[in-house]
C-alpha positions in Angstrom: -62.1 85.6 270.7 -63.3 82.1 270.0 -61.6 80.3 267.1 -63.8 79.1 264.2 -64.0 75.4 263.6 -62.9 74.3 260.1 -65.8 73.1 258.0 -65.7 69.7 256.4 -65.1 69.5 252.7 -68.2 69.5 250.6 -70.2 71.3 253.3 -71.8 74.6 252.3 -69.6 77.4 253.4 -66.4 75.3 253.2 -63.5 76.6 251.2 -63.7 75.6 247.6 -67.2 74.5 247.8 -68.6 77.5 246.0 -69.1 77.1 242.3 -69.0 73.3 242.3 -71.9 71.1 241.2 -72.7 67.7 242.7 -71.2 64.8 240.7 -73.7 62.9 238.5 -74.9 59.6 239.9 -74.0 56.2 238.4 -77.4 55.9 236.8 -76.9 59.1 234.8 -73.5 58.1 233.6 -74.7 54.7 232.6 -77.6 56.1 230.6 -75.3 58.6 228.8 -73.1 55.7 227.7 -75.8 53.3 226.7 -78.0 55.7 224.6 -75.4 56.2 221.8 -74.7 52.5 221.6 -78.4 51.8 221.6 -79.0 54.2 218.7 -76.1 52.7 216.8 -77.4 49.2 217.3 -80.9 50.1 216.2 -79.5 51.9 213.1 -77.4 48.9 212.2 -80.3 46.5 212.6 -82.5 48.7 210.4 -79.7 48.8 207.8 -79.5 45.0 207.8 -83.2 44.4 207.7 -83.9 47.0 205.0 -82.8 44.5 202.1 -85.0 41.8 203.7 -88.0 44.1 203.8 -87.4 45.3 200.3 -87.1 41.8 199.0 -90.4 40.8 200.6 -92.0 44.0 199.4 -90.9 43.3 195.8 -91.8 39.6 196.0 -88.2 38.3 195.4 -87.1 34.9 196.3 -85.0 34.2 199.5 -82.2 33.0 197.1 -81.4 36.5 196.1 -81.0 37.5 199.7 -78.6 34.6 200.3 -76.6 35.4 197.2 -76.3 39.0 198.1 -75.2 38.1 201.6 -72.6 35.7 200.3 -71.2 38.3 197.9 -71.1 41.0 200.6 -69.3 38.6 203.0 -66.8 37.7 200.3 -66.2 41.4 199.5 -65.5 42.1 203.2 -63.2 39.1 203.4 -61.2 40.3 200.4 -61.2 43.9 201.7 -60.0 42.8 205.2 -57.3 40.6 203.8 -55.9 43.4 201.5 -55.9 45.9 204.4 -54.3 43.3 206.7 -51.5 42.6 204.1 -50.9 46.4 203.7 -50.7 47.0 207.5 -48.4 44.0 208.0 -46.1 45.3 205.2 -46.0 48.8 206.9 -45.2 47.2 210.2 -42.4 45.2 208.6 -40.8 48.2 207.0 -40.8 50.0 210.4 -39.3 47.1 212.3 -37.3 45.3 209.7 -34.3 44.3 211.8 -36.4 43.0 214.7 -38.7 41.0 212.4 -35.8 39.4 210.6 -34.0 38.5 213.8 -37.2 36.9 215.2 -37.8 34.8 212.1 -34.2 33.7 211.9 -34.3 32.7 215.6 -37.5 30.6 214.9 -35.8 28.8 212.1 -32.6 28.1 214.1 -30.5 29.9 211.5 -27.5 32.0 212.3 -28.0 35.7 213.1 -26.1 36.7 210.0 -26.8 36.0 206.3 -24.1 36.1 203.7 -25.0 36.8 200.1 -22.1 36.0 197.7 -23.5 38.0 194.7 -26.5 40.1 196.0 -25.7 43.2 198.0 -27.9 45.3 200.2 -27.6 49.1 199.5 -28.9 50.9 202.5 -27.0 54.0 201.5 -29.2 54.2 198.4 -32.3 53.7 200.4 -31.3 56.5 202.7 -30.8 58.8 199.7 -34.2 57.9 198.3 -35.8 58.4 201.7 -34.2 61.9 202.0 -35.2 63.0 198.5 -38.7 61.4 198.5 -40.6 64.5 199.6 -39.0 66.5 196.8 -39.7 63.8 194.3 -43.3 63.7 195.5 -43.7 67.4 194.7 -42.2 66.9 191.2 -44.6 64.0 190.5 -47.6 66.0 191.8 -46.7 68.8 189.4 -46.4 66.3 186.5 -49.8 64.8 187.4 -51.5 68.1 187.3 -49.7 69.8 184.5 -49.0 66.9 182.1 -51.2 63.8 182.9 -54.5 65.6 183.7 -54.6 67.5 180.4 -53.7 64.4 178.4 -56.5 62.4 180.0 -59.0 65.1 179.3 -58.0 65.1 175.6 -58.7 61.4 175.3 -62.5 61.7 175.3 -65.3 64.2 175.7 -66.6 62.2 178.7 -63.3 62.9 180.5 -63.1 66.7 180.1 -64.2 67.2 183.7 -61.8 64.8 185.3 -59.8 66.4 188.1 -57.2 65.1 190.6 -58.7 66.2 193.9 -56.0 64.8 196.1 -52.4 63.9 195.3 -50.4 62.6 198.3 -47.6 60.1 197.6 -47.1 59.3 201.3 -44.2 59.0 203.6 -43.3 55.4 202.6 -40.8 55.6 199.7 -39.6 52.8 197.3 -36.8 50.6 198.6 -34.0 48.7 196.8 -33.7 45.4 198.7 -30.8 44.1 196.8 -28.5 44.8 193.8 -26.7 42.2 191.7 -24.1 43.1 189.1 -23.4 41.1 186.0 -20.3 41.1 183.8 -20.3 40.3 180.1 -17.1 38.9 178.6 -18.4 39.3 175.1 -19.4 43.0 175.6 -17.0 44.9 178.0 -18.7 48.2 177.1 -21.8 47.3 179.1 -22.8 47.3 182.8 -25.8 45.3 183.9 -27.5 45.7 187.3 -30.5 43.9 188.7 -32.4 45.8 191.4 -34.9 44.2 193.6 -37.6 46.9 193.9 -40.1 47.0 196.7 -42.7 49.7 197.1 -45.2 49.5 199.9 -46.7 52.9 199.7 -49.3 54.8 201.7 -50.1 57.1 198.9 -53.6 58.6 198.4 -54.7 59.6 194.9 -58.3 60.7 194.4 -60.0 61.8 191.2 -63.4 63.3 190.5 -65.5 62.9 187.3 -68.9 64.5 187.2 -69.4 64.3 191.0 -68.1 60.7 191.0 -65.3 60.0 193.4 -62.6 57.3 192.9 -59.1 56.7 193.9 -56.3 54.7 195.4 -55.2 54.4 199.0 -52.1 52.2 199.2 -50.0 50.4 196.6 -47.8 47.3 196.8 -45.3 46.6 194.0 -42.4 44.1 193.9 -40.2 43.0 191.1 -36.7 42.7 189.7 -35.8 45.7 187.6 -32.8 45.4 185.2 -30.8 48.5 184.4 -28.3 48.3 181.4 -25.7 51.1 180.9 -24.7 50.7 177.3 -22.4 51.7 175.6 -19.7 52.9 177.9 -17.9 55.9 176.4 -14.4 57.3 176.6 -15.6 60.9 177.2 -18.5 62.7 178.9 -21.2 61.7 179.7 -19.4 58.3 179.9 -22.6 56.4 179.3 -24.5 56.4 175.9 -27.9 55.3 177.1 -29.8 53.7 180.0 -32.2 50.8 179.4 -34.8 49.7 181.9 -37.1 46.7 182.0 -38.6 44.1 184.4 -37.3 40.5 184.0 -40.6 39.1 185.1 -44.1 40.5 185.5 -44.0 42.5 188.8 -46.5 41.8 191.5 -49.0 44.6 192.0 -51.7 45.1 194.6 -53.9 48.2 194.9 -56.2 49.3 197.7 -59.1 51.1 195.9 -61.3 53.8 197.4 -64.5 55.6 196.3 -66.4 54.1 193.4 -63.4 52.0 192.5 -64.1 50.0 195.6 -66.2 47.8 193.3 -62.9 46.5 191.9 -62.4 44.7 195.2 -65.6 42.7 194.7 -65.4 38.9 194.4 -64.4 37.8 190.9 -63.4 41.4 189.9 -60.4 42.0 192.2 -58.1 39.4 190.6 -59.2 40.5 187.1 -58.5 44.2 187.8 -55.1 43.6 189.3 -54.2 41.3 186.4 -55.2 43.9 183.8 -53.0 46.5 185.5 -50.1 44.0 185.6 -50.6 43.3 181.9 -50.6 47.1 181.2 -47.2 47.4 183.0 -45.9 44.3 181.1 -46.9 45.8 177.7 -44.3 48.6 178.3 -41.7 47.4 180.9 -41.5 43.6 180.9 -39.3 41.7 178.4 -39.2 41.8 175.5 -40.5 45.4 176.0 -38.0 47.9 177.4 -37.5 51.6 177.8 -34.3 53.2 176.5 -33.3 56.7 177.5 -30.4 58.2 175.5 -27.9 60.1 177.5 -25.6 61.2 174.7 -27.1 63.4 172.0 -27.2 62.0 168.5 -26.8 58.4 169.6 -28.8 55.8 167.6 -30.6 53.7 170.2 -32.5 51.4 167.8 -30.3 48.4 168.5 -30.5 49.1 172.2 -34.3 49.3 172.2 -34.7 46.2 169.9 -31.7 43.9 170.4 -31.7 40.4 168.8 -32.7 37.5 171.1 -29.9 35.6 172.9 -31.3 32.3 171.6 -34.1 29.8 171.6 -34.8 27.1 174.2 -36.7 24.0 173.1 -38.5 22.3 176.0 -39.4 18.6 175.7 -42.0 17.9 178.4 -41.6 14.2 178.6 -43.1 12.6 181.7 -43.5 12.7 185.5 -43.7 10.1 188.2 -44.9 9.7 191.8 -47.1 12.8 191.7 -49.2 13.7 194.8 -52.7 12.3 195.0 -55.1 15.2 195.0 -58.5 13.6 194.2 -60.1 12.3 197.4 -63.5 10.7 197.8 -64.9 9.9 201.3 -61.4 9.9 202.7 -60.1 7.5 200.1 -57.1 8.8 198.1 -57.4 8.5 194.4 -55.6 9.6 191.3 -54.8 13.1 189.8 -55.4 14.7 186.5 -52.1 16.4 185.9 -51.2 19.1 183.4 -48.3 21.5 183.2 -47.9 25.2 182.7 -44.5 26.1 181.1 -43.5 29.8 180.9 -40.5 32.1 180.4 -41.4 35.7 181.1 -44.5 36.6 179.2 -44.5 33.5 177.0 -46.8 30.8 178.4 -47.9 27.3 177.2 -50.2 24.7 178.7 -49.9 21.0 178.1 -52.7 18.5 177.6 -54.3 16.9 180.7 -53.6 13.3 181.5 -56.6 12.0 183.4 -56.4 9.7 186.4 -52.6 9.1 186.3 -49.9 9.7 188.9 -47.2 8.9 186.3 -48.2 10.8 183.2 -46.5 10.9 179.9 -46.9 14.0 177.7 -44.2 14.0 175.1 -44.9 17.6 174.1 -42.5 20.2 172.8 -42.6 24.0 173.4 -40.2 26.6 172.0 -39.4 29.9 173.7 -37.4 32.9 172.6 -34.9 34.0 175.2 -33.9 37.7 175.4 -31.7 38.0 178.6 -29.2 35.4 180.0 -28.6 35.6 182.9 -31.9 36.9 184.0 -34.7 34.8 182.5 -35.6 31.4 183.9 -37.8 28.5 182.8 -40.7 27.9 185.2 -42.8 24.7 185.1 -45.9 24.4 187.3 -47.9 21.2 187.6 -51.6 21.2 188.5 -54.4 18.7 189.1 -57.3 19.6 186.9 -60.6 19.8 188.7 -64.1 21.1 187.7 -64.1 23.9 190.3 -60.5 24.5 191.4 -57.2 23.2 190.2 -54.8 21.8 192.9 -51.1 22.6 192.9 -48.8 19.6 192.4 -45.4 21.2 192.4 -43.1 23.4 190.5 -39.6 23.8 188.9 -37.4 26.8 188.1 -34.5 26.1 185.7 -31.6 28.5 185.3 -31.2 29.1 181.5 -27.6 30.1 181.9 -26.8 26.5 182.8 -28.8 25.2 179.9 -27.0 27.6 177.5 -23.6 26.4 178.8 -24.5 22.7 178.6 -26.4 23.0 175.2 -28.5 19.9 176.0 -29.9 19.0 179.5 -31.8 15.7 179.8 -32.6 15.1 183.5 -35.2 14.1 186.1 -35.9 17.1 188.3 -37.4 16.8 191.8 -40.5 19.0 192.2 -40.4 21.9 194.7 -43.3 22.9 197.1 -44.8 19.4 197.2 -44.4 16.2 199.1 -43.4 14.0 196.2 -42.9 13.9 192.5 -40.3 14.2 189.7 -40.4 15.6 186.3 -38.5 14.5 183.2 -37.4 17.3 180.9 -35.1 17.5 177.9 -33.9 21.1 177.3 -32.1 22.1 174.1 -30.4 25.5 173.6 -30.7 26.6 170.0 -28.1 29.2 168.9 -28.9 31.9 166.3 -26.8 31.2 163.2 -26.4 33.3 160.0 -24.6 30.6 158.0 -27.0 29.4 155.2 -25.6 25.9 155.6 -27.3 25.7 159.0 -30.7 25.7 157.3 -32.3 22.3 157.6 -35.7 20.9 156.9 -37.5 19.6 159.9 -40.4 17.2 159.3 -41.5 17.0 163.0 -43.2 20.4 162.9 -40.4 22.1 164.8 -38.9 25.5 164.0 -35.8 25.8 161.9 -35.4 29.6 162.0 -36.8 32.8 163.6 -37.9 36.0 161.9 -37.5 39.3 163.7 -39.6 42.1 162.3 -38.7 45.7 163.3 -41.8 47.7 162.4 -40.7 51.3 162.1 -43.3 53.5 160.3 -45.4 54.2 157.2 -45.9 57.3 155.1 -48.6 58.7 152.8 -51.3 56.3 153.9 -54.8 56.9 152.3 -57.4 58.5 154.6 -59.8 55.7 153.9 -60.0 52.6 151.7 -61.5 54.5 148.7 -58.9 57.2 148.2 -56.9 55.0 145.9 -59.8 53.4 143.9 -60.9 54.7 140.5 -63.8 54.2 138.1 -67.3 52.8 138.5 -66.3 50.6 141.4 -65.2 53.6 143.5 -68.4 55.5 142.7 -70.6 52.6 143.8 -68.7 52.0 147.0 -68.6 55.7 147.9 -72.4 55.9 147.5 -72.8 53.0 149.8 -70.3 54.1 152.5 -70.6 57.9 152.1 -71.6 58.3 155.7 -68.4 56.6 156.9 -66.1 58.8 154.7 -64.4 61.6 156.7 -61.7 64.0 155.9 -59.5 63.4 158.9 -56.4 61.2 158.9 -56.7 57.5 159.8 -55.9 55.9 163.1 -53.9 53.0 161.8 -52.5 49.8 163.2 -50.8 46.7 161.6 -51.5 43.0 161.7 -48.5 40.8 161.0 -48.7 37.0 160.6 -46.3 34.2 159.7 -47.8 30.7 159.6 -50.4 30.5 162.4 -49.0 33.2 164.6 -50.4 36.7 164.4 -49.4 39.9 166.1 -51.1 43.3 166.3 -49.3 46.6 166.7 -50.4 49.6 168.7 -52.7 52.2 167.1 -51.3 55.5 166.0 -54.2 58.0 166.2 -54.9 60.6 163.4 -51.8 60.3 161.2 -51.1 59.6 157.6 -47.5 59.0 158.6 -47.7 56.8 161.7 -44.7 55.7 163.7 -45.0 52.4 165.5 -41.4 51.5 166.5 -42.2 47.9 167.6 -40.6 44.5 167.2 -42.2 41.1 166.6 -40.6 37.7 166.5 -41.9 34.6 164.6 -40.9 31.0 164.5 -40.4 29.7 161.0 -40.7 26.0 160.0 -39.9 26.3 156.3 -38.1 29.4 155.1 -38.6 28.6 151.5 -42.3 28.2 151.6 -43.6 30.7 154.2 -44.5 34.4 153.8 -44.9 37.4 156.0 -48.5 38.7 155.7 -48.9 42.3 156.6 -52.1 44.4 156.6 -52.5 48.1 157.6 -55.9 48.7 159.1 -57.9 51.8 160.0 -59.2 51.6 163.6 -62.0 54.1 163.0 -63.6 52.6 159.9 -62.4 49.0 160.2 -61.1 48.9 156.7 -57.7 47.9 155.1 -55.4 50.8 154.0 -52.8 48.5 152.4 -51.5 45.0 152.4 -48.1 43.3 151.8 -47.1 39.7 151.2 -43.4 39.1 151.4 -41.7 35.7 150.8 -39.1 35.0 153.4 -36.8 33.4 150.9 -36.0 36.8 149.6 -34.1 37.6 152.8 -31.6 34.7 152.1 -29.4 36.6 149.6 -29.1 39.7 151.8 -25.9 40.3 153.8 -26.1 39.0 157.4 -29.6 37.8 156.5 -30.9 41.3 157.2 -33.2 43.4 154.9 -34.0 47.0 155.7 -36.0 49.1 153.3 -39.3 50.7 152.5 -41.9 48.4 151.0 -44.6 49.4 148.6 -48.1 48.6 150.0 -50.5 46.8 147.7 -54.1 48.0 147.4 -53.1 51.4 148.7 -51.9 54.7 147.4 -49.2 55.0 144.8 -46.7 56.5 147.3 -47.9 54.6 150.4 -44.8 52.9 151.9 -44.0 51.0 155.1 -40.5 50.9 156.6 -39.4 47.6 158.2 -36.2 45.7 159.0 -36.4 41.9 158.6 -33.8 39.8 160.3 -33.6 36.0 159.7 -31.7 33.6 161.9 -31.3 29.8 161.6 -31.6 27.6 164.7 -29.0 24.9 165.6 -27.9 23.0 168.6 -24.1 23.6 168.9 -21.6 21.4 170.5 -20.6 22.1 174.1 -17.3 23.9 174.5 -14.2 21.8 174.9 -13.3 21.2 178.5 -16.6 22.5 179.8 -18.1 19.9 182.3 -21.7 18.8 182.2 -23.7 20.5 185.0 -27.2 19.6 184.0 -28.6 18.7 187.4 -27.3 22.1 188.8 -29.7 24.0 186.5 -32.5 23.3 189.0 -32.9 26.3 191.4 -33.5 25.4 195.0 -34.6 27.2 198.1 -37.3 29.9 198.7 -37.2 31.3 195.2 -40.8 32.2 194.8 -44.1 31.7 196.7 -47.0 30.0 195.1 -50.5 31.4 195.6 -52.4 28.8 197.6 -56.1 29.0 197.1 -58.5 28.6 199.9 -56.3 30.3 202.6 -58.0 32.0 205.5 -58.2 35.8 205.4 -57.1 36.0 209.0 -53.6 34.9 208.1 -53.2 37.5 205.4 -51.4 40.0 207.5 -48.8 37.4 208.7 -48.4 36.0 205.3 -47.6 39.4 203.8 -45.1 40.0 206.4 -43.4 36.7 205.7 -43.4 37.6 202.0 -41.8 41.0 202.7 -39.2 39.2 204.7 -38.2 37.2 201.6 -38.1 40.2 199.4 -35.9 42.1 201.9 -33.7 39.4 203.3 -33.7 36.8 200.5 -32.7 33.8 202.6 -30.0 31.5 201.2 -31.0 28.8 198.8 -30.1 26.0 201.2 -32.5 27.4 203.9 -35.6 25.3 204.5 -39.0 26.5 203.2 -40.9 26.7 206.4 -41.5 30.4 205.8 -43.5 29.8 202.7 -47.1 31.0 203.2 -50.0 31.6 200.9 -49.2 34.9 199.3 -48.7 35.7 195.5 -45.4 37.5 196.0 -42.4 35.8 194.6 -38.7 36.2 195.1 -36.2 35.3 192.3 -32.5 35.9 192.1 -30.8 35.2 188.8 
C-alpha cells in the first residue's frame, strides 16, 4: 500500500484547514480602523463649526466668537488643573514614602526628619482606614434619613431633591501630625492640634426636577484643635470636647453635572471661597463646636470663653522692597500696601505709590482667642490695575509677643528676594481693675465688650401687635396685606460705635434662641452705648430695640452683667437675655527674669505656600504633590524653600 503524502498547511484537505476563513487583507484592516476615527473627526469638526455657523446666521460679531472661545479655553484650563492636582494628590497618598525620599534626596537633606513637638500617628490612620467603610455606611444613612428630609423642608422648590448616588470612596481622611499643648494655668485641660488632610474620591450626586448635579472629589486641609475640658475625677473622665479650626481650612471641590458651571472662569474661586466662609462661620475661631460628654454639665463658658487678650499692631514702615513695576525692561518703583490678619480678622493698609521704602504709621487691633495657636500674618503686595504682585510675607508667633509684652523689630520678609518690615507689637491684657481704665485721645481702644446673646421671649408677631389707638388702625389698614398670624423669623443687630454685627435668623419662633457671642472694641466706656435691634426677617420691621449705656456695667461684680432686658417699642413682656462682660486693656510689664526674645517671634521655613498668580496649568499636578508633601512631612523650619510651588495650600505649625 502506498503511503499518503502529508498535505501542506492551509491547503484544502489538510488537517485543521476545515472551518477556517482566510485572514483579511491589510487594506480591510486599515479601513476598519480609519472609518471610526474619520467619523469622530468629522463630528468634532461639525461641533466646533456649529457656533461659527450659528453666529453668522444670527449676524453676530466675530468678537462674541473670540470671547466664547477664550472662556471655553479658560474653563478647560481650570478643569484640567483641578483634575491634575487631584490625581497628583492620589498618587502621593499611594506612594508617600517613595515620594518623600525622592524629594529629600533632591534637596540634599538627610533621609530622616526629626520633629521635636509634632508627632506622626500612623496607628490612628490605620484605625481610620479600617473603620472607613463602616463610617461611610453610617454617613450614607444620615444623608438619606436626616439631611435629605431637612433640605426638602427648606423650600417648596426643593421637595423633589433626591440623593441619587452616595459613595464616600476608598480614600479616607488622614492625620498627618499631632501636637499636644500643656497649660500651666489650667491643669484640667488637654489641648491637641491635629493636621487634617482629606483627599477623597467621593462621588455624591443629587437630582432636582431632572437636573443632575454633584461632587466628584474633595480636597480639605487644615489644623483642627481638640480641647478636652474639664478633666474629671470619675467617669467619663472628660466633661466636654471642643472642636474648631485655628485657620480657615483650604477646600477644593471637583464639580460634576450642572455644577460644572462653578468651575467656569471667575466663578470657581468665588464658589470655593463661599464654601470656605460657610465652614468658617461654624468651625473657625472664634466659632467652635462643643459636645458635652457628662450629662448636666454647663458648657456655656466652654462654647464662649473670654479672649486671651488683644494685640495692637503698629505697621510702621518697610525698606528695600522688590521692584515690580517694569516698563520696556526698565525696573521702576512699586505701589506697596499690606494685608494684616489673624484668623478671620483682616485689615488692609493704605497704598503708598511709587515707593520702595514706604511709611504707613497705621495701627490695627485684633482680638486673640487661642495662644498658642493663632499667629499674625502680614502680606505685602504691589497694587496694579489688573493684578497685584506679591512682595513678601511675615508670620509672627503670638506666644512670643505675649511673653515679651512689647516687640519692636525689623523683620526680614519671607518668599521674596529683598525687603524688611518694621512692626511694633503690643500685647494688651484683659484687666478687671477699674483703675486700669484710661482715656485715650489717639482713637485707640481702652476696653472690649463681649456680648453673649442668649435668647428672647414673647416677641410680637409683627410690629403692630404692641401698638394701640388711631396710629395702629392707620398702619394696619396700610399694611394689612403684610400682616400674618405666624410667628416671626427674628434676628438681632448689635452695634457699638461704628462696628455692627448681625446674628443668625431663628425661623418661626416667638421665643428665639441665638446662643452667639460678639466682641466690640470700646474707646470711651463712659460715653458709648450698646445699640440693639430685634428685626423680623419676613416683614423687614423692628420687633424691639434696646439702648444700654456701657457705664452701667462698671458697678457690677467682675464687670459682668447677666440679666433679661426689657425691649423698648415692643410687647410688655418682650424680654431679651444677654450677658455683658467688660474688660479694660493695658500693656503689663514683662515678668521679672524673662529675657527679651522679640526677634525670635518671626517664624521661618516653609510655613505656608502663597498662591502665585499666572502659573501654568501644566504644573498643577506637580505643585499639588509638593504641597501634599509639606502637609504630610512638614519639613523642619531650617530647611530651604526650594519646594515652594504655586499652590494655595498652606502648612502652619504652632
